[in-house]
VOROZA-665191 format. One record per residue (C-alpha): residue in one letter; x negated, z, y. Coordinates in steps of 0.001 Angstrom, whole numbers. Layout:
<rs>
@code=a; c1=X; c3=Z; c2=Y
...
</rs>
This chain:
<rs>
@code=m; c1=177161; c3=-8206; c2=-69410
@code=t; c1=177575; c3=-5328; c2=-71299
@code=t; c1=175142; c3=-3351; c2=-73445
@code=t; c1=175654; c3=-1831; c2=-77035
@code=y; c1=173763; c3=691; c2=-78292
@code=t; c1=173873; c3=1323; c2=-81375
@code=k; c1=173507; c3=4626; c2=-83221
@code=r; c1=170288; c3=5017; c2=-85568
@code=p; c1=171184; c3=6302; c2=-89291
@code=t; c1=169223; c3=9880; c2=-89545
@code=s; c1=166981; c3=9641; c2=-92220
@code=k; c1=166700; c3=12271; c2=-95642
@code=l; c1=162861; c3=12449; c2=-94243
@code=s; c1=164236; c3=13040; c2=-90483
@code=r; c1=166113; c3=15814; c2=-92087
@code=c; c1=163622; c3=17909; c2=-94446
@code=a; c1=161188; c3=17567; c2=-91319
@code=s; c1=163462; c3=19336; c2=-89218
@code=f; c1=164978; c3=21993; c2=-91268
@code=r; c1=160798; c3=22829; c2=-92233
@code=i; c1=160396; c3=22960; c2=-88319
@code=i; c1=163275; c3=25562; c2=-88023
@code=l; c1=162843; c3=27781; c2=-91375
@code=a; c1=158642; c3=27503; c2=-90048
@code=s; c1=159822; c3=28669; c2=-86712
@code=i; c1=162327; c3=31339; c2=-88013
@code=i; c1=159477; c3=32760; c2=-90363
@code=f; c1=156903; c3=33226; c2=-87436
@code=i; c1=159432; c3=34788; c2=-84739
@code=l; c1=160488; c3=37488; c2=-87764
@code=t; c1=157140; c3=37782; c2=-88512
@code=s; c1=156002; c3=38700; c2=-84814
@code=v; c1=158612; c3=41224; c2=-84370
@code=n; c1=157394; c3=42604; c2=-87603
@code=i; c1=153863; c3=42725; c2=-86278
@code=f; c1=154440; c3=44122; c2=-82987
@code=f; c1=157599; c3=46047; c2=-82501
@code=a; c1=158091; c3=47320; c2=-86319
@code=p; c1=154908; c3=48110; c2=-88274
@code=k; c1=155295; c3=48732; c2=-91991
@code=l; c1=154602; c3=51437; c2=-94166
@code=l; c1=152569; c3=50268; c2=-96955
@code=g; c1=153254; c3=52107; c2=-99655
@code=p; c1=150989; c3=53626; c2=-103165
@code=a; c1=152061; c3=50759; c2=-105136
@code=e; c1=150176; c3=48860; c2=-102469
@code=y; c1=147169; c3=50884; c2=-101769
@code=p; c1=145783; c3=53959; c2=-103506
@code=s; c1=147274; c3=57097; c2=-102183
@code=n; c1=144624; c3=58651; c2=-100509
@code=f; c1=144508; c3=56005; c2=-98052
@code=l; c1=148100; c3=57356; c2=-96766
@code=h; c1=147417; c3=60984; c2=-94657
@code=d; c1=150680; c3=62979; c2=-92913
@code=f; c1=149333; c3=62148; c2=-89436
@code=k; c1=152108; c3=64926; c2=-88452
@code=g; c1=154673; c3=62620; c2=-88697
@code=r; c1=153522; c3=59573; c2=-87412
@code=s; c1=153070; c3=57046; c2=-89678
@code=l; c1=149926; c3=55176; c2=-90999
@code=i; c1=149451; c3=51672; c2=-91271
@code=y; c1=146710; c3=50688; c2=-93514
@code=s; c1=146147; c3=46730; c2=-93814
@code=y; c1=143514; c3=45797; c2=-96492
@code=n; c1=143369; c3=41758; c2=-95410
@code=d; c1=143078; c3=41966; c2=-91987
@code=n; c1=140389; c3=44849; c2=-91680
@code=t; c1=142322; c3=47401; c2=-89680
@code=i; c1=144362; c3=50395; c2=-89810
@code=g; c1=145760; c3=52208; c2=-87251
@code=i; c1=148942; c3=54740; c2=-86261
@code=s; c1=151870; c3=53477; c2=-85333
@code=g; c1=152076; c3=53238; c2=-81562
@code=s; c1=148340; c3=53862; c2=-81699
@code=r; c1=145832; c3=50898; c2=-81078
@code=n; c1=144460; c3=49619; c2=-84466
@code=h; c1=140985; c3=51096; c2=-85441
@code=t; c1=138611; c3=48302; c2=-87136
@code=f; c1=136492; c3=49215; c2=-90604
@code=f; c1=132589; c3=48821; c2=-90700
@code=y; c1=130531; c3=48069; c2=-93639
@code=a; c1=127590; c3=46410; c2=-93279
@code=d; c1=125962; c3=45434; c2=-96645
@code=a; c1=128260; c3=48299; c2=-98004
@code=t; c1=129836; c3=46097; c2=-101484
@code=n; c1=132185; c3=47444; c2=-104280
@code=s; c1=132777; c3=51534; c2=-104252
@code=s; c1=130103; c3=52008; c2=-101233
@code=r; c1=133158; c3=49608; c2=-99465
@code=l; c1=135365; c3=52053; c2=-100885
@code=l; c1=133892; c3=55228; c2=-99360
@code=l; c1=133526; c3=53800; c2=-96024
@code=q; c1=136900; c3=53023; c2=-95992
@code=i; c1=138280; c3=56344; c2=-96778
@code=a; c1=135711; c3=58155; c2=-94583
@code=q; c1=136435; c3=56027; c2=-91441
@code=t; c1=140344; c3=55977; c2=-91730
@code=p; c1=141126; c3=58164; c2=-88952
@code=r; c1=142866; c3=61582; c2=-89627
@code=p; c1=143520; c3=64955; c2=-88291
@code=i; c1=141048; c3=67711; c2=-88464
@code=p; c1=142317; c3=69582; c2=-90795
@code=d; c1=140743; c3=73110; c2=-89333
@code=d; c1=140283; c3=72668; c2=-85962
@code=v; c1=142336; c3=75063; c2=-84995
@code=i; c1=141174; c3=78973; c2=-85426
@code=n; c1=143418; c3=81152; c2=-87217
@code=i; c1=142233; c3=84238; c2=-87517
@code=t; c1=143539; c3=85362; c2=-90368
@code=m; c1=142185; c3=82231; c2=-92138
@code=e; c1=138989; c3=83053; c2=-90413
@code=q; c1=138743; c3=86608; c2=-91190
@code=q; c1=139488; c3=85006; c2=-95147
@code=r; c1=136769; c3=82920; c2=-94775
@code=c; c1=134228; c3=85085; c2=-93261
@code=r; c1=134493; c3=87735; c2=-96040
@code=r; c1=133986; c3=85392; c2=-98455
@code=h; c1=129984; c3=84716; c2=-97559
@code=g; c1=129771; c3=87823; c2=-97028
@code=l; c1=129996; c3=88396; c2=-93186
@code=q; c1=132427; c3=89718; c2=-90342
@code=y; c1=134821; c3=88307; c2=-87733
@code=g; c1=133805; c3=89412; c2=-84579
@code=n; c1=137471; c3=88262; c2=-82729
@code=r; c1=135666; c3=84914; c2=-82019
@code=t; c1=138498; c3=82453; c2=-80087
@code=t; c1=135752; c3=79052; c2=-79265
@code=r; c1=133381; c3=78118; c2=-82217
@code=r; c1=130227; c3=77469; c2=-81972
@code=r; c1=128884; c3=74156; c2=-80608
@code=i; c1=127074; c3=72238; c2=-83932
@code=f; c1=124349; c3=70026; c2=-82792
@code=w; c1=123240; c3=67825; c2=-86325
@code=g; c1=119761; c3=65958; c2=-87233
@code=s; c1=118440; c3=63545; c2=-89761
@code=l; c1=116269; c3=61225; c2=-90548
@code=l; c1=117385; c3=58010; c2=-91576
@code=a; c1=116485; c3=54960; c2=-93570
@code=d; c1=117317; c3=52898; c2=-96741
@code=d; c1=119923; c3=55968; c2=-97365
@code=s; c1=123226; c3=54517; c2=-99794
@code=w; c1=126421; c3=54629; c2=-97937
@code=h; c1=127301; c3=56744; c2=-100982
@code=a; c1=125634; c3=59692; c2=-99574
@code=i; c1=125991; c3=59155; c2=-95553
@code=g; c1=129700; c3=58140; c2=-96542
@code=s; c1=130047; c3=61836; c2=-98407
@code=v; c1=128531; c3=64061; c2=-95963
@code=a; c1=130578; c3=62215; c2=-93200
@code=l; c1=133658; c3=63758; c2=-95644
@code=e; c1=131818; c3=67257; c2=-95951
@code=t; c1=131468; c3=67164; c2=-92401
@code=y; c1=134286; c3=65540; c2=-90361
@code=g; c1=134760; c3=66247; c2=-87165
@code=i; c1=133005; c3=69448; c2=-87174
@code=f; c1=129603; c3=67981; c2=-85484
@code=d; c1=129427; c3=67748; c2=-81312
@code=l; c1=126771; c3=65390; c2=-81843
@code=a; c1=125071; c3=63595; c2=-84472
@code=v; c1=121328; c3=62630; c2=-84511
@code=f; c1=119474; c3=60244; c2=-86176
@code=v; c1=115696; c3=58834; c2=-86455
@code=e; c1=114660; c3=55743; c2=-88157
@code=s; c1=111301; c3=54449; c2=-88172
@code=n; c1=109807; c3=51238; c2=-88514
@code=l; c1=107440; c3=52768; c2=-91229
@code=t; c1=107977; c3=54801; c2=-94357
@code=q; c1=106146; c3=58027; c2=-94775
@code=s; c1=103579; c3=56349; c2=-97136
@code=l; c1=102952; c3=53796; c2=-93797
@code=y; c1=104881; c3=50501; c2=-96144
@code=h; c1=106341; c3=48482; c2=-93190
@code=r; c1=110494; c3=48280; c2=-92912
@code=d; c1=112942; c3=46304; c2=-91104
@code=i; c1=114902; c3=48485; c2=-88594
@code=r; c1=118658; c3=48734; c2=-90579
@code=f; c1=120336; c3=50630; c2=-87678
@code=f; c1=118778; c3=48751; c2=-84604
@code=p; c1=121705; c3=48726; c2=-81454
@code=g; c1=124621; c3=46226; c2=-82245
@code=s; c1=124058; c3=45623; c2=-86062
@code=e; c1=126372; c3=46198; c2=-88696
@code=a; c1=124452; c3=49404; c2=-89968
@code=w; c1=124665; c3=50688; c2=-86580
@code=d; c1=128444; c3=50149; c2=-86277
@code=v; c1=129040; c3=52093; c2=-89239
@code=v; c1=127435; c3=55559; c2=-87726
@code=t; c1=127657; c3=55058; c2=-84294
@code=k; c1=130944; c3=53262; c2=-83651
@code=s; c1=133394; c3=53789; c2=-86744
@code=g; c1=134470; c3=57924; c2=-86238
@code=m; c1=133589; c3=58706; c2=-89778
@code=f; c1=132091; c3=61532; c2=-88553
@code=g; c1=134990; c3=62463; c2=-86332
@code=p; c1=136747; c3=61617; c2=-83456
@code=t; c1=135366; c3=63353; c2=-80813
@code=t; c1=131637; c3=63375; c2=-82084
@code=k; c1=129061; c3=61775; c2=-80579
@code=v; c1=126072; c3=60063; c2=-82840
@code=i; c1=123041; c3=59140; c2=-81383
@code=v; c1=120535; c3=56504; c2=-83567
@code=d; c1=117292; c3=57099; c2=-81879
@code=y; c1=114089; c3=55152; c2=-83376
@code=y; c1=110024; c3=56078; c2=-83998
@code=y; c1=107260; c3=53590; c2=-84068
@code=k; c1=103674; c3=54889; c2=-84167
@code=k; c1=101274; c3=52619; c2=-86153
@code=d; c1=98619; c3=55394; c2=-86151
@code=p; c1=97178; c3=55479; c2=-90136
@code=n; c1=96172; c3=58593; c2=-90095
@code=l; c1=99678; c3=60294; c2=-89481
@code=r; c1=101240; c3=59644; c2=-92669
@code=g; c1=103151; c3=62351; c2=-95223
@code=l; c1=104564; c3=64949; c2=-94093
@code=e; c1=102971; c3=64563; c2=-90618
@code=r; c1=105176; c3=61570; c2=-89525
@code=e; c1=107701; c3=63239; c2=-90924
@code=h; c1=107359; c3=66111; c2=-89006
@code=a; c1=106466; c3=63844; c2=-85801
@code=q; c1=109913; c3=61563; c2=-86645
@code=r; c1=111770; c3=65232; c2=-86832
@code=a; c1=110597; c3=66746; c2=-83644
@code=l; c1=112740; c3=63952; c2=-81813
@code=i; c1=115691; c3=65237; c2=-83209
@code=i; c1=115232; c3=68492; c2=-80891
@code=d; c1=114281; c3=66247; c2=-77863
@code=r; c1=117325; c3=64885; c2=-78049
@code=w; c1=119382; c3=67973; c2=-78498
@code=k; c1=117942; c3=68846; c2=-75162
@code=k; c1=118739; c3=65952; c2=-73003
@code=e; c1=122267; c3=66081; c2=-75030
@code=g; c1=122867; c3=69415; c2=-73133
@code=m; c1=121843; c3=71870; c2=-76152
@code=t; c1=122026; c3=75514; c2=-74828
@code=k; c1=121142; c3=78999; c2=-76439
@code=d; c1=124369; c3=80038; c2=-77790
@code=d; c1=124422; c3=75934; c2=-79799
@code=i; c1=123904; c3=76088; c2=-83764
@code=g; c1=120769; c3=73165; c2=-84299
@code=y; c1=121218; c3=72100; c2=-87793
@code=i; c1=118636; c3=69175; c2=-89379
@code=s; c1=118855; c3=67630; c2=-93028
@code=d; c1=118531; c3=64763; c2=-94764
@code=a; c1=120626; c3=62289; c2=-95311
@code=d; c1=122125; c3=63345; c2=-98805
@code=e; c1=122478; c3=66791; c2=-97852
@code=t; c1=124988; c3=68935; c2=-96566
@code=f; c1=126741; c3=72626; c2=-96440
@code=t; c1=129817; c3=72933; c2=-97437
@code=r; c1=132581; c3=72793; c2=-94864
@code=d; c1=133614; c3=76226; c2=-95344
@code=f; c1=130537; c3=77197; c2=-94863
@code=l; c1=129512; c3=75532; c2=-91557
@code=r; c1=133317; c3=76647; c2=-89956
@code=a; c1=131901; c3=80029; c2=-91117
@code=m; c1=128518; c3=79535; c2=-89124
@code=q; c1=130951; c3=78508; c2=-85963
@code=v; c1=133209; c3=82096; c2=-85824
@code=c; c1=131606; c3=84726; c2=-87787
@code=l; c1=129163; c3=87547; c2=-87117
@code=v; c1=126020; c3=85792; c2=-88433
@code=p; c1=122743; c3=88119; c2=-88577
@code=e; c1=120615; c3=85248; c2=-88262
@code=f; c1=122301; c3=84726; c2=-84656
@code=e; c1=123184; c3=87849; c2=-83558
@code=y; c1=120850; c3=90277; c2=-84793
@code=h; c1=117272; c3=88338; c2=-85512
@code=n; c1=115632; c3=90360; c2=-82995
@code=h; c1=114252; c3=88431; c2=-80976
@code=c; c1=113721; c3=85639; c2=-83762
@code=e; c1=112056; c3=87189; c2=-86172
@code=l; c1=114122; c3=85795; c2=-88827
@code=p; c1=116929; c3=83220; c2=-87095
@code=l; c1=117017; c3=80631; c2=-89867
@code=v; c1=120003; c3=80226; c2=-92192
@code=r; c1=119376; c3=78420; c2=-95135
@code=a; c1=121516; c3=76999; c2=-97769
@code=d; c1=122223; c3=77049; c2=-101914
@code=s; c1=122723; c3=73935; c2=-103128
@code=w; c1=124878; c3=72079; c2=-105629
@code=t; c1=122509; c3=69245; c2=-106844
@code=f; c1=124423; c3=66013; c2=-107577
@code=e; c1=122482; c3=63411; c2=-109643
@code=g; c1=123453; c3=60105; c2=-108752
@code=s; c1=127066; c3=60427; c2=-109666
@code=l; c1=129852; c3=63493; c2=-108407
@code=r; c1=130534; c3=63248; c2=-112142
@code=c; c1=126343; c3=64564; c2=-113078
@code=l; c1=126339; c3=67752; c2=-111579
@code=t; c1=123280; c3=70259; c2=-112601
@code=s; c1=122068; c3=73761; c2=-112416
@code=l; c1=119612; c3=73040; c2=-110309
@code=m; c1=120271; c3=74579; c2=-106663
@code=k; c1=118128; c3=73592; c2=-103925
@code=n; c1=117510; c3=75528; c2=-100462
@code=t; c1=117808; c3=73118; c2=-98158
@code=p; c1=119300; c3=72102; c2=-95495
@code=s; c1=118834; c3=75251; c2=-92387
@code=l; c1=120845; c3=76055; c2=-89237
@code=v; c1=119199; c3=77762; c2=-86435
@code=i; c1=120829; c3=79360; c2=-83523
@code=g; c1=119739; c3=77568; c2=-80092
@code=e; c1=118256; c3=80788; c2=-78445
@code=c; c1=115206; c3=80373; c2=-80978
@code=i; c1=114692; c3=76986; c2=-81252
@code=d; c1=111843; c3=75466; c2=-79702
@code=k; c1=112559; c3=73614; c2=-76192
@code=i; c1=115569; c3=74882; c2=-76409
@code=g; c1=114705; c3=79286; c2=-76115
@code=d; c1=112546; c3=81029; c2=-73416
@code=s; c1=109472; c3=79645; c2=-73878
@code=t; c1=108448; c3=82067; c2=-70752
@code=k; c1=109289; c3=85128; c2=-73822
@code=h; c1=107905; c3=83801; c2=-76673
@code=p; c1=104410; c3=82754; c2=-77962
@code=k; c1=102610; c3=79987; c2=-78853
@code=p; c1=101939; c3=79712; c2=-82069
@code=e; c1=99247; c3=77717; c2=-83790
@code=r; c1=100732; c3=74836; c2=-85811
@code=g; c1=99078; c3=72236; c2=-88363
@code=w; c1=99162; c3=68285; c2=-88494
@code=n; c1=98119; c3=68570; c2=-84931
@code=g; c1=101001; c3=70773; c2=-83650
@code=i; c1=103463; c3=69044; c2=-84675
@code=g; c1=103646; c3=70691; c2=-88504
@code=w; c1=105291; c3=74620; c2=-89389
@code=m; c1=103765; c3=77620; c2=-88144
@code=s; c1=100411; c3=78847; c2=-89982
@code=d; c1=101327; c3=81570; c2=-92159
@code=g; c1=100187; c3=84867; c2=-89563
@code=w; c1=102714; c3=83702; c2=-87535
@code=t; c1=104976; c3=84017; c2=-89800
@code=k; c1=106816; c3=86624; c2=-92351
@code=k; c1=104986; c3=85727; c2=-95433
@code=g; c1=101938; c3=86375; c2=-93725
@code=k; c1=103166; c3=89784; c2=-92268
@code=f; c1=102883; c3=87793; c2=-88462
@code=a; c1=99485; c3=89271; c2=-88951
@code=s; c1=98222; c3=86730; c2=-86000
@code=l; c1=100927; c3=87725; c2=-83600
@code=p; c1=100003; c3=89330; c2=-80518
@code=k; c1=100728; c3=92407; c2=-80043
@code=p; c1=102571; c3=93478; c2=-77051
@code=t; c1=101014; c3=95699; c2=-74071
@code=n; c1=102641; c3=97295; c2=-71266
@code=n; c1=100355; c3=94709; c2=-69201
@code=e; c1=101565; c3=91724; c2=-70852
@code=t; c1=103963; c3=89374; c2=-69717
@code=g; c1=104388; c3=86539; c2=-72729
@code=n; c1=106035; c3=88190; c2=-75310
@code=i; c1=107727; c3=90827; c2=-73417
@code=n; c1=111191; c3=91197; c2=-71576
@code=g; c1=111042; c3=90631; c2=-68213
@code=a; c1=111373; c3=94938; c2=-67915
@code=g; c1=107924; c3=95857; c2=-69263
@code=t; c1=109025; c3=97547; c2=-72512
@code=t; c1=107410; c3=96855; c2=-75769
@code=t; c1=109969; c3=95400; c2=-77293
@code=l; c1=107789; c3=92191; c2=-79611
@code=y; c1=109074; c3=87995; c2=-79072
@code=y; c1=108561; c3=85829; c2=-82490
@code=p; c1=107555; c3=81687; c2=-82156
@code=l; c1=110498; c3=79725; c2=-81375
@code=l; c1=110901; c3=77802; c2=-84434
@code=n; c1=110251; c3=73099; c2=-84250
@code=a; c1=111547; c3=71001; c2=-86037
@code=a; c1=109017; c3=70909; c2=-89231
@code=d; c1=110031; c3=75012; c2=-89364
@code=f; c1=113551; c3=74286; c2=-90088
@code=r; c1=111948; c3=72807; c2=-93098
@code=r; c1=109557; c3=75126; c2=-94073
@code=f; c1=110768; c3=78933; c2=-92309
@code=y; c1=111863; c3=81764; c2=-94130
@code=g; c1=114972; c3=82177; c2=-94199
@code=h; c1=117889; c3=83641; c2=-95586
@code=t; c1=119454; c3=81892; c2=-98160
@code=y; c1=123670; c3=81845; c2=-98589
@code=r; c1=124410; c3=81279; c2=-101901
@code=k; c1=126225; c3=78469; c2=-103279
@code=s; c1=126579; c3=77270; c2=-99584
@code=g; c1=125414; c3=73541; c2=-99934
@code=f; c1=125373; c3=69438; c2=-101407
@code=h; c1=122667; c3=67665; c2=-102345
@code=f; c1=123941; c3=64118; c2=-103247
@code=h; c1=120569; c3=63102; c2=-104807
@code=n; c1=119162; c3=59766; c2=-106199
@code=f; c1=122854; c3=57976; c2=-104823
@code=f; c1=121059; c3=54599; c2=-104325
@code=s; c1=123508; c3=51635; c2=-105215
@code=s; c1=121123; c3=50029; c2=-107179
@code=i; c1=118156; c3=50897; c2=-109661
@code=a; c1=116327; c3=48720; c2=-107849
@code=a; c1=116499; c3=50325; c2=-104434
@code=l; c1=116014; c3=53755; c2=-106224
@code=r; c1=112807; c3=52312; c2=-107724
@code=f; c1=111736; c3=51160; c2=-104063
@code=k; c1=112339; c3=54815; c2=-102397
@code=y; c1=110053; c3=56551; c2=-105270
@code=n; c1=107310; c3=53581; c2=-104756
@code=t; c1=106893; c3=54500; c2=-100578
@code=y; c1=108174; c3=57234; c2=-99037
@code=g; c1=107433; c3=61240; c2=-99207
@code=h; c1=106451; c3=61589; c2=-102674
@code=p; c1=105380; c3=58191; c2=-104233
@code=v; c1=105465; c3=57362; c2=-107722
@code=g; c1=102777; c3=54081; c2=-107812
@code=n; c1=104244; c3=52012; c2=-110209
@code=a; c1=107751; c3=52861; c2=-110087
@code=q; c1=108879; c3=49521; c2=-108749
@code=n; c1=106939; c3=47832; c2=-112062
@code=e; c1=110591; c3=46860; c2=-114041
@code=m; c1=108322; c3=47621; c2=-117450
@code=l; c1=108328; c3=51015; c2=-117186
@code=p; c1=111209; c3=52643; c2=-117988
@code=v; c1=112714; c3=54640; c2=-114928
@code=e; c1=113643; c3=57731; c2=-116242
@code=n; c1=110125; c3=57869; c2=-116302
@code=i; c1=109406; c3=57970; c2=-112674
@code=h; c1=110647; c3=61420; c2=-112289
@code=v; c1=112424; c3=64673; c2=-114209
@code=d; c1=115611; c3=63802; c2=-111300
@code=v; c1=115632; c3=60188; c2=-112389
@code=k; c1=115642; c3=61522; c2=-115809
@code=a; c1=118386; c3=63603; c2=-115409
@code=m; c1=120509; c3=61386; c2=-113945
@code=i; c1=120110; c3=58131; c2=-117086
@code=s; c1=121270; c3=61464; c2=-119256
@code=c; c1=124083; c3=62259; c2=-117771
@code=v; c1=125420; c3=58540; c2=-116847
@code=m; c1=124524; c3=57484; c2=-120404
@code=d; c1=125293; c3=60340; c2=-122666
@code=r; c1=121896; c3=61445; c2=-123682
@code=p; c1=120343; c3=64514; c2=-124105
@code=f; c1=118158; c3=66091; c2=-121693
@code=s; c1=116044; c3=69130; c2=-122155
@code=n; c1=113639; c3=70687; c2=-119617
@code=p; c1=112451; c3=74300; c2=-119052
@code=k; c1=113708; c3=74013; c2=-115258
@code=f; c1=117212; c3=72895; c2=-115065
@code=r; c1=120003; c3=71180; c2=-116910
@code=v; c1=122680; c3=68873; c2=-116524
@code=l; c1=125952; c3=70281; c2=-116236
@code=k; c1=128130; c3=66951; c2=-117108
@code=d; c1=130722; c3=66947; c2=-114662
@code=g; c1=131282; c3=68673; c2=-111215
@code=m; c1=134956; c3=68939; c2=-111888
@code=d; c1=133766; c3=72471; c2=-113315
@code=f; c1=133791; c3=74725; c2=-110265
@code=s; c1=136243; c3=75750; c2=-108072
@code=n; c1=138285; c3=74268; c2=-105217
@code=r; c1=136273; c3=76094; c2=-101967
@code=k; c1=133039; c3=74830; c2=-103706
@code=k; c1=134203; c3=70897; c2=-104579
@code=p; c1=132578; c3=68483; c2=-101618
@code=a; c1=135505; c3=67000; c2=-99900
@code=v; c1=134837; c3=63281; c2=-101879
@code=y; c1=135765; c3=64826; c2=-104713
@code=q; c1=139546; c3=64590; c2=-104005
@code=y; c1=138875; c3=60645; c2=-104411
@code=k; c1=139538; c3=60335; c2=-107537
@code=e; c1=139138; c3=56411; c2=-107649
@code=y; c1=136057; c3=56412; c2=-105315
@code=v; c1=134272; c3=59128; c2=-108048
@code=d; c1=135229; c3=56743; c2=-111159
@code=a; c1=133858; c3=53810; c2=-109404
@code=r; c1=130527; c3=55328; c2=-108648
@code=h; c1=130374; c3=56128; c2=-112310
@code=r; c1=131056; c3=52937; c2=-114460
@code=e; c1=128311; c3=51092; c2=-111336
@code=i; c1=126069; c3=53149; c2=-111971
@code=y; c1=125992; c3=53054; c2=-115926
@code=n; c1=126420; c3=49407; c2=-115731
@code=e; c1=122809; c3=50029; c2=-113079
@code=i; c1=121162; c3=51366; c2=-116298
@code=l; c1=122179; c3=49040; c2=-118429
@code=i; c1=120720; c3=45925; c2=-116493
@code=d; c1=117452; c3=47619; c2=-115837
@code=e; c1=117042; c3=48357; c2=-119574
@code=s; c1=118053; c3=44978; c2=-120434
@code=k; c1=115221; c3=43764; c2=-118574
@code=r; c1=112642; c3=45547; c2=-121027
@code=i; c1=114139; c3=44016; c2=-123950
@code=k; c1=114744; c3=40587; c2=-122460
@code=t; c1=110534; c3=40715; c2=-121586
@code=r; c1=109362; c3=42590; c2=-124860
@code=q; c1=111453; c3=39896; c2=-126662
@code=l; c1=109772; c3=36928; c2=-124703
@code=d; c1=106670; c3=38798; c2=-125655
@code=l; c1=107373; c3=38866; c2=-128981
@code=k; c1=108726; c3=35701; c2=-129515
@code=v; c1=104730; c3=34313; c2=-127870
@code=n; c1=102714; c3=36556; c2=-130308
@code=t; c1=104300; c3=34911; c2=-132700
@code=s; c1=104162; c3=31210; c2=-132230
@code=k; c1=99969; c3=31956; c2=-131356
</rs>
């Protein structure tokens, strides 16, 4: 019996399906080869040029859609955004982009010039002093945090944040930077403060209703020095405490690491060991520079910091707020050190081991960083004040924190009436007249030299976007009052 096989005709549909399968396979193979073996450098036409950096000959690969960037030949770096939106999201992208530390290597000629810029001398140091930074952290905006991170990238050995579940006015707040949260990832895992900077978030919980205002603030800051000690701070390291929206200029911090600083080298056993900034203040936008100069933040050499310096040599001073506040006046230069024990040949507490009559002064605690007399270095810092993501967030801050304005969250109160600083911001952003005997609005921070511009200023896309956003936020806030007034007028007319 013979079996006959008849060839089945191939349908047009089958040919199309086969062609599609083959084409899809080719595309998949080519795409895989491109991803794994030949990463493409994205050009300025595709993404803002600010994201493309020179990594000493290595190509930066930046991908907006898949949320990762990397350097050819290295593993990808993941961006973290938490609740950042719009321009603050753009700023976090910029701050988290891996890049070389531009002034990491000591160049003697450059360091000599740097020291002279700040009225100091270069003492031929071949290594930098380590800087341990600390700040309280709460509802601070990503605008301020990101701007500070850009200014200080790669400078700190350690950055410590302390967060509390209560404001200084005892308003409850949810912990924002709890371990594993997206906000915690931004500050601790993103590398935004530098590739080798260790970042730690500590937490302060205490419900004592009598612990409020500055006393609560001092108690929280005390944890910063505790953490510095645990992480190995020594008497030769620099302690640096600021608010989250303040920073010394990068140039000044680098000077502190290598120059002969009198407050570090010749402080006379901690008589005058504190370095204080003279900070330019921006109100709400980098295009709203004011003439108001703020005398924070501060630096102190480890030798003169409480729990870091030698407590057996330095007397323990009287302090306010149950011992956690700043020194009483009699222990400071302001009070002419009237309360300071005078040394005798029989004393051991505030004289050196040789039994001489050298006078030792009290060690500074975290509260003293904000209050103690120090040498102010002119135009050495920046204050990114009121850089909140929304007017609602700004109102909440003024209603609940250190110096509360009781009706700040009442939307019928014009936001410019909350505080003169806010009025300066509104006047600048909305291009309205501003008059105040203490300071003036300079409009645009582009007016000062390159050495004094914050690092964030080079990113024009962000600067412009932030200014537009706060402009729109003000319009929205003002429109609410207009609508309410119109509604009230309509109701009254109908009666």
